[in-house]
C-alpha positions in Angstrom: -29.5 -10.6 -6.5 -30.6 -8.8 -9.4 -29.4 -5.5 -7.9 -26.2 -7.0 -6.9 -25.3 -8.2 -10.2 -26.5 -4.6 -11.5 -23.9 -3.2 -9.4 -21.1 -5.5 -10.0 -21.3 -5.0 -13.7 -21.4 -1.1 -13.0 -18.1 -1.6 -11.2 -16.6 -3.6 -13.8 -16.8 -1.1 -16.3 -16.5 2.0 -14.5 -14.1 1.6 -11.8 -12.0 -1.8 -11.8 -11.3 -1.6 -16.0 -9.9 2.2 -15.7 -8.1 1.3 -12.4 -6.1 -1.9 -13.7 -5.5 -0.8 -16.8 -4.1 2.5 -15.6 -2.3 0.5 -12.7 -0.8 -1.9 -15.4 0.6 0.3 -17.5 2.0 2.8 -14.5 3.6 -0.2 -13.9 5.1 -0.5 -17.2 6.1 3.5 -17.0 8.1 2.5 -14.0 9.8 -0.7 -15.5 11.0 1.3 -18.4 11.6 4.2 -17.0 9.5 6.6 -18.8 9.1 10.3 -17.4 12.2 9.7 -14.8 12.3 13.5 -14.7 9.0 13.4 -12.8 10.0 10.3 -10.3 10.4 12.7 -7.7 9.4 11.3 -4.2 6.3 13.5 -2.6 7.5 13.2 0.5 10.4 10.9 1.0 11.0 10.9 4.7 7.5 10.5 5.4 6.3 8.2 2.8 9.4 6.6 0.9 11.0 6.9 -2.7 8.3 5.1 -4.3 5.0 7.8 -4.1 6.3 9.8 -6.6 5.0 12.9 -8.4 5.3 10.8 -11.7 3.0 8.1 -9.9 0.4 10.7 -9.3 0.4 12.3 -12.5 0.8 8.8 -14.5 -2.1 7.1 -12.8 -4.3 10.4 -13.2 -3.8 10.7 -16.7 -3.8 6.9 -17.3 -7.3 6.6 -15.3 -8.7 9.0 -17.4 -7.6 7.8 -20.7 -9.1 4.2 -19.5 -12.3 5.4 -18.2 -12.6 7.2 -21.3 -12.3 4.3 -23.7 -14.1 2.1 -20.8 -17.2 4.6 -21.1 -16.9 4.4 -25.0 -17.2 0.8 -25.0 -19.1 0.1 -22.4 -22.7 0.7 -20.8 -22.0 2.2 -17.3 -23.7 5.7 -16.7 -21.4 7.9 -14.9 -22.3 10.8 -12.8 -19.9 12.7 -14.5 -17.7 12.9 -18.2 -15.7 9.8 -18.4 -12.3 11.8 -18.3 -13.0 13.5 -14.9 -14.3 10.1 -13.5 -11.4 8.5 -14.6 -8.9 11.6 -13.3 -10.8 11.2 -9.9 -10.0 7.1 -9.8 -6.6 8.0 -10.4 -6.3 10.3 -7.4 -8.3 8.0 -5.2 -6.0 5.1 -5.6 -3.1 7.2 -5.0 -4.6 9.0 -2.0 -5.4 5.6 -0.5 -2.1 4.1 -0.8 -0.2 7.3 1.1 -1.5 6.5 4.4 -0.2 2.8 4.2 3.1 3.9 3.1 3.4 6.3 6.3 2.5 3.7 8.7 5.0 1.4 7.1 7.6 3.7 7.4 7.0 4.5 11.1 7.1 0.7 11.6 10.4 0.4 9.9 9.5 -1.5 6.9 11.4 -0.7 3.9 9.8 0.8 0.8 8.6 -1.7 -1.6 8.6 -4.3 1.1 6.2 -6.2 3.2 6.4 -6.5 7.1 8.7 -9.6 8.1 7.0 -10.0 11.5 3.4 -10.2 9.7 4.0 -10.7 5.9 0.3 -11.4 5.2 -1.2 -8.6 7.1 1.5 -6.4 5.4 0.2 -7.8 2.2 -3.5 -7.4 2.7 -3.2 -3.9 3.8 -1.8 -3.2 0.2 -4.6 -4.7 -1.2 -7.1 -3.2 0.8 -5.7 0.4 0.9 -7.2 1.8 -2.2 -10.2 -0.7 -2.7 -11.1 0.9 0.8 -11.4 4.5 -0.1 -12.7 3.7 -3.3 -15.5 1.6 -1.4 -16.1 4.1 1.1 -16.4 7.0 -1.7 -18.8 4.7 -3.7 -20.9 3.9 -0.7 -21.4 7.7 0.4 -22.0 9.2 -3.2 -24.2 6.3 -5.3 -27.2 6.5 -2.6 -27.5 10.0 -3.0 -28.0 10.1 -6.3 -28.0 6.3 -7.8 -30.0 7.7 -11.2 -26.9 9.5 -12.0 -24.9 6.2 -11.5 -27.6 4.3 -13.5 -28.2 2.2 -10.7 -31.2 1.5 -8.4 -32.2 3.3 -5.6 -32.5 0.2 -3.6 -28.8 -0.4 -3.5 -27.8 0.8 0.2 -24.1 2.2 0.9 -23.2 -0.6 3.4 -24.1 -3.0 0.2 -22.4 -0.8 -2.1 -19.3 -0.5 0.2 -19.1 -4.7 1.2 -19.7 -5.2 -2.5 -17.1 -3.2 -3.5 -14.7 -4.0 -1.2 -14.8 -7.4 -2.0 -14.5 -7.5 -5.4 -12.4 -4.8 -6.1 -9.7 -5.8 -3.3 -10.0 -9.3 -4.7 -9.5 -8.0 -8.3 -6.6 -6.2 -6.9 -5.0 -9.3 -5.4 -5.9 -11.6 -8.7 -4.2 -9.5 -10.4 -0.9 -9.2 -8.4 -0.5 -12.8 -8.3 -0.5 -12.4 -12.2 1.9 -9.8 -12.5 4.1 -11.3 -10.6 4.0 -14.9 -12.3 4.6 -12.8 -15.7 7.4 -11.0 -14.2 6.1 -7.6 -14.2 6.2 -7.4 -10.4 8.4 -8.4 -7.8 6.0 -9.3 -5.2 2.6 -10.3 -4.4 
């Protein structure tokens, strides 16, 4: 249990706090129409109008800043500089959402909507996309050099993937529920 607690504590500081802070701040940027000039779709026909250059730029920048703050206050060891780590988190988060958006557009699901036929499956995919890619990156990277992360070499890739996916997607779902309840988001 000690190894898993070590991983989860590290994950909270190094992954969850920076990405959650960046995601919430990004929602405020969108809601208050900040930097509208950058709100150009990446590929509207393929991904829809909501996947924008502003989203990429803002998520990378905010994740970078949030990771820097988290590193200054926390105890998590990072394998690279905090700003670079955070920028990578933001990029992974954005990149992981793109295949999901592409599939939804191919299925005729409108941007920002859930599948009418399978709403629970659609919501699950929305909560798992970024967590799955992030968990895969961690599961492949950490076992190669666990000391660079300040983690035990006994942590296996599958254990890292499972714990990270479960916790990160669960927190994503919890935060989504809270943000819907306070009116910052329209749907879960």
